[in-house]
C-alpha positions in Angstrom: -3.1 42.0 -29.7 -1.2 43.4 -26.7 -1.4 40.1 -24.9 0.0 38.4 -28.0 3.0 40.8 -28.1 3.6 40.3 -24.4 3.6 36.5 -24.9 5.9 36.8 -27.9 8.3 39.1 -26.0 8.3 36.6 -23.1 9.1 33.7 -25.4 11.9 35.6 -27.2 13.5 36.6 -23.9 13.8 33.0 -22.8 16.8 31.4 -24.5 16.5 27.8 -25.7 19.1 26.2 -23.5 18.4 22.5 -24.0 17.6 19.9 -21.5 19.6 18.0 -18.8 18.9 15.5 -16.1 20.8 16.4 -12.9 19.6 14.3 -10.0 20.4 15.9 -6.6 19.2 16.4 -3.1 17.8 19.9 -3.5 14.1 20.6 -2.7 11.7 20.1 -5.6 10.9 23.9 -5.6 14.6 24.7 -6.2 15.1 22.3 -9.1 13.9 24.6 -11.9 16.2 27.5 -11.1 19.1 25.1 -10.4 18.8 23.3 -13.7 18.4 26.6 -15.5 21.6 27.8 -13.8 23.5 24.7 -15.0 22.2 25.2 -18.5 23.1 28.9 -18.4 26.5 28.1 -17.1 27.2 25.7 -19.9 25.9 28.3 -22.4 28.5 30.8 -21.0 25.7 33.0 -19.6 27.5 33.5 -16.4 25.6 36.4 -14.8 22.3 34.8 -15.6 23.6 31.5 -14.2 24.6 33.2 -11.0 21.1 34.7 -10.6 19.5 31.3 -11.2 21.8 29.6 -8.7 21.0 32.3 -6.1 17.3 31.9 -6.7 17.8 28.1 -6.0 19.7 29.1 -2.8 16.9 31.4 -1.7 14.3 28.6 -2.2 16.4 26.0 -0.5 19.2 27.5 1.6 20.7 24.1 2.4 21.0 23.2 -1.3 24.9 22.8 -1.5 25.0 22.4 -5.3 23.3 25.8 -5.8 26.3 27.4 -4.0 28.7 25.1 -6.0 27.1 26.3 -9.3 27.4 29.9 -8.2 31.1 29.4 -7.4 31.7 27.8 -10.8 30.0 30.7 -12.5 32.7 33.1 -11.3 35.3 31.2 -13.4 34.7 32.6 -16.9 37.5 31.3 -19.0 35.9 32.2 -22.3 36.0 35.9 -21.3 39.3 35.6 -19.4 37.5 36.6 -16.2 37.9 34.9 -12.9 36.7 36.2 -9.6 38.2 33.9 -7.0 37.0 36.0 -4.0 33.4 35.8 -5.1 33.7 32.0 -5.7 35.2 31.6 -2.2 32.4 33.7 -0.8 29.8 31.5 -2.4 31.5 28.4 -1.0 31.7 30.0 2.4 28.0 30.7 2.2 27.6 27.0 1.4 29.5 26.2 4.6 27.3 28.5 6.6 24.2 26.9 5.1 25.6 23.5 5.9 26.0 24.5 9.5 22.4 25.7 9.7 21.3 22.5 8.0 23.4 20.4 10.5 21.8 22.3 13.4 18.3 21.8 12.0 19.1 18.1 11.6 20.3 17.9 15.2 17.1 19.5 16.4 15.1 17.1 14.2 17.0 14.1 15.6 16.2 15.3 19.2 12.6 15.8 18.3 12.5 12.3 16.8 14.1 10.8 19.9 11.5 12.6 22.1 8.6 11.4 19.8 9.9 7.8 20.0 10.1 8.0 23.8 6.5 9.4 23.9 5.4 6.6 21.6 7.1 3.9 23.7 5.5 5.4 26.8 2.1 5.4 25.2 2.5 1.8 24.1 3.4 0.8 27.6 0.4 2.6 29.0 -1.8 1.0 26.3 -0.5 -2.4 27.2 -1.2 -1.7 30.9 -4.7 -0.5 30.1 -5.3 -3.6 28.0 -4.1 -5.8 30.9 -6.3 -4.0 33.3 -9.3 -4.4 30.9 -8.6 -8.1 30.6 -8.4 -8.4 34.4 -11.6 -6.5 34.8 -13.4 -8.6 32.2 -12.1 -11.8 33.9 -13.3 -10.4 37.3 -16.7 -9.6 35.8 -17.0 -13.0 34.3 -16.0 -14.6 37.6 -18.5 -12.4 39.5 -21.2 -13.2 37.0 -20.6 -16.9 37.4 -20.6 -16.6 41.2 -23.9 -14.7 41.0 -25.4 -17.5 38.9 -24.0 -20.1 41.4 -25.4 -18.2 44.3 -28.8 -17.9 42.6 -28.8 -21.6 41.9 -27.9 -22.3 45.6 -30.7 -20.0 46.8 -33.2 -21.8 44.5 -32.0 -25.2 45.7 -32.2 -24.1 49.4 -35.7 -22.7 48.9 -36.8 -25.9 47.2 -35.4 -27.9 50.1 -37.2 -25.7 52.6 -40.6 -26.3 50.8 -40.3 -30.0 51.2 
């Protein structure tokens, strides 16, 4: 019975907000709180929207639209409430996150360039090893043929000596 009441309380506390499709570049884990934030924002639930957008930011700090959503949530025309300072602070946080994302991208690009150089070096060494293997196989085949030829010459010489 207690479990049923808990479940009912959970269902009642979650408002029916509707559904939207909002394709974006945020991480998959940040999608649910972001979409919830957009739905709450459009339902005039500004404080809850701010909390949802901040959750999306926490999950994906480089998710610019989560900061945008928070900034929009500080403009509350229905309640004649606007907090420009907090909106600007949210956008400044987006700029900071963008800087971190840009730095991470630069580091990833450097790592990628290093990996490509290593790959190209490994390909060159593999090609050299394949060439050396081919040369060694050719030398072996030549030596094997020379050994057969020498064996044939020795047999022929022995046959001549027996006559």
